[in-house]
N, C-alpha and C positions, 0 to 999 in steps of 0.2 A: 638763145642760146642754139644754131643750128643743130641738125642731126650729124653732119660731118662733124663739126666741133663735140659732140658728145662721142662720136667713134673713135678719136684719134684719143682721148681721155680714157676710154675701156680698153681698146685696144690695145694700148701702152699698158695696163693695168694684168691683160689676162694674157699677154705674149712673154711680159717676166715672167709671170707665176705659171703656165703651162708650157713653156718651153725650156729646152734644158739650156744652160750657161744663162739664164735672166737678161736674154737679150733686149737693147733699148731700140724702140722706133723713133726715132729724128726724122723732121722733116728735109728734104732735100729737094734739089732742083730736077725736074721730068728729065727722062734721058728712057730710049726706045728697050725694050725689054729682048734678052736675044733670047734664040731660038729654044725652045722648048717651055717657054713661060706657061702658066695656067691660070686661073683665075673663077670667080664666081659672082655670080648675081641676087640681090635679093629685092623682090618686090612688095613694098610698101604700101598702106593702106590707113586710117584713120587721120589724126590732124595733120599729119603729114605724109603727102606722099609723092607715089615716085619708083624710082630704080635705082638702085645702090649698087655699083659693080668693085670688086677686088681685086686688081690682075698681080701675079706673085710672080717671081725668079723662079727661073725652071731650077737654078741651081741649089734654091729647099728642098729638092725631092732627092738631093745628092747625100743630105743630110740627117742625121738622127735627130735634130730639135725636136720634132715634135715626139718623141718618142723611141727608143731603140724597140726593134723585132715588129713596129709598125707600117703600114702600108703609107708613108709620109703624104702621098694626094688626098687617100680615105682624112686621114689623122686633120691635116689641112681645112680641110672641106668643113669636118663639123668643127674646130676653130672657129672659120670665117662666120660660120652660120652662129654661133654664139655671141661672138663681138657682135653683131646686127642684131639680135634678140636682146643682148645683153643692152645696146646703146638704147633700143627702144625703152625700157624700163629706165634709163639715166635721163632721158631727155622728159618722160611723165617727173621723174622725181624735181627735177632740176626749174621747168619751165612751163609742167600742168598738161602738157600735149601727150594726146593718146594717140600712138602708133603701134602699130603691129605687122608680122611680117607674115603675107600670103603665101610666099613661093619663094623660093631657094633652088636655084640650080646653078649646073658648072657651064661655064661661056668658053669660047675661045679667043677671046680679046675685045678691044673696043676703041672706034677708030679718035676716041676724045679722051681727055684723063683733067679732074679738076684739080689732083694736089698730089704729089710726090712724098717717096718715104724711103727711108733706110732702117732695115732693119740690122742691128751691129750686133756682133756677138765675139769679145775680143780684136783680133783682128781681121775678122772676115766682115763683110756687109751683103746684103741683099735688097735688093730693088722691091718696094710696093708700091704698085699706082693705084688711084682712087679715082673712080666718075661719079658724081656726087648730082643727078637727077631728081632728089628729095625737095617736094617744095609745099608751101601751105596750101591746105585742102582748099580755103575760100577762092583762091585765082579760080580753080577749077569749076567752084561751086554756081561763082558767080556768070557764069554763060547766060545769055538769054536763051529760055527752051523754046525749042522748034516744033512744028506742029505734030510731029509725032509724041512728042516729051511732054506739050499743054497737054494741062487735065482738063477733064470736057465741064459743064456748067454745073451736070447733074452732081461732081464729084464734090465733099466735103472739102474743104480747106482746109491742111495739114494746121495743127496750134503749134506753136513756139518751141525750138527745140532748147533744153537746159544747157546754158554754159556748158561747154566743156565734159559734156556728157557722153559715155559710149553706151549702146547695149550692151549686157549681159548676158546671158545665155539662162532658161530658168534652171536648171539646172544650179545654176552661182548662186542666184539670188535667193534662194533658198537656203545657203549659210551662210549669208549676210550677218547674220543677227547669234550668228554660234560664240559665244565667248570663248577664250581664248585667255591661257594664264602665261603669262608677260614675265620676263623676269631679266636682269641687269649683272651680266657676268664681268667683274672686274679683272678681271684674270685666272689662273690655277695652278697647280702644284703636286706633284707626285711624291709622297710623304710615304717612310714605312708604317706600318703597324704601329710598331714600338715608338716612334716620334707623336703620332697620332695622342695613344694611349697618356704620356708623359706631359702634354699640353695641361698649360694653366692659367690661370689670373694674369694677365702682363706677358704671357710669352704673346713674342711677334712672328707670325706667317709671311717668310716673303714671296709673293708673288710670282709670275713669269712676264708682267707686263710691267712697264714705265709707267709715270704718272702722268707725261703725259698725251702717253700712248689711247684711239678712242674705244670705250668699254662697248659689250654686246648688247645688242639685243635681242632675247632668247625667246622663242615662241615652238613649244613643242621638240626640243631639242634643236631647232634649225635657228640659223644666224637671220636677220628679215632685217638688221639697221645696226649701225653703229654711231655714234654719237658722243656729247660732253657731258658730263652730270653738273648739275643745275639745282638752284633751291628756289622753289614757287610754294610761296606761301606757309614759309615752313619746312616744307615736305621736301624731299628727294625728286629732283625730275631729270630726264633725258632730252637735250636738244641733239636734234637727229641732223648729221654731216654726212651721211650715204647709206641709203639706203638699196636692197637684191631686187634685181629684177621681178617684174612680178609673177612670169614664171617658178621663179624661186622660193616665193615667198608662199604660194598656192600650195608649194611641197608643206608646209608645215600643217598645212588644214587635212590630206591626202593622207598623211602619218597616222590623223587618229581615225581612221574606220578602217 
């Protein structure tokens, strides 16, 4: 799965959750944006690297989709940033490629686009264009070294890199052995104190979650993953179907200190 494929999945979910009216993101034929359009670009590094640009219909600035009383352009910038960062986490979860956003900036436009979408809410729709210049790092790393980059004969040869490994900051490495309590949440329900005191053996408490809905994996009051319950050697287990972005998962560690 490519970066842009992950972005489509993430953006569809985030736009529906974060924008008023739960709009749909649907693929469409490319067409020029009208005057007043705006956009943002992310520079990515890691196993996948390059530039990923998002161009938005200027008509979005005349709506309150991103929130009442907010500066719409600023709100869209934060939402666009969240989509590219969450896409990096989705890419890691699905194909094991570690990618990070090194730079995020506002842009005026792009000469070419890779894919086009319509954001639809009721009878209204807005165009969103994407230019994907993200590629696997291997193609860039395979270049022949020049005289300036050729290592000297006196320098020791670097050892083989671990496959899929990414450098961690010294501070984060110190936290990797910390044990955290994890629990599964099947659902919840608010009950009056009187009903709780009246509970007895055989009573059934109905939760707010359907039996087919995924359960939450909770670490320090943070949802870090969702999945389905399975049996492993006679014990309950969780088969993970979706995970939060790495930045969100780290919040469960931060809240302990």
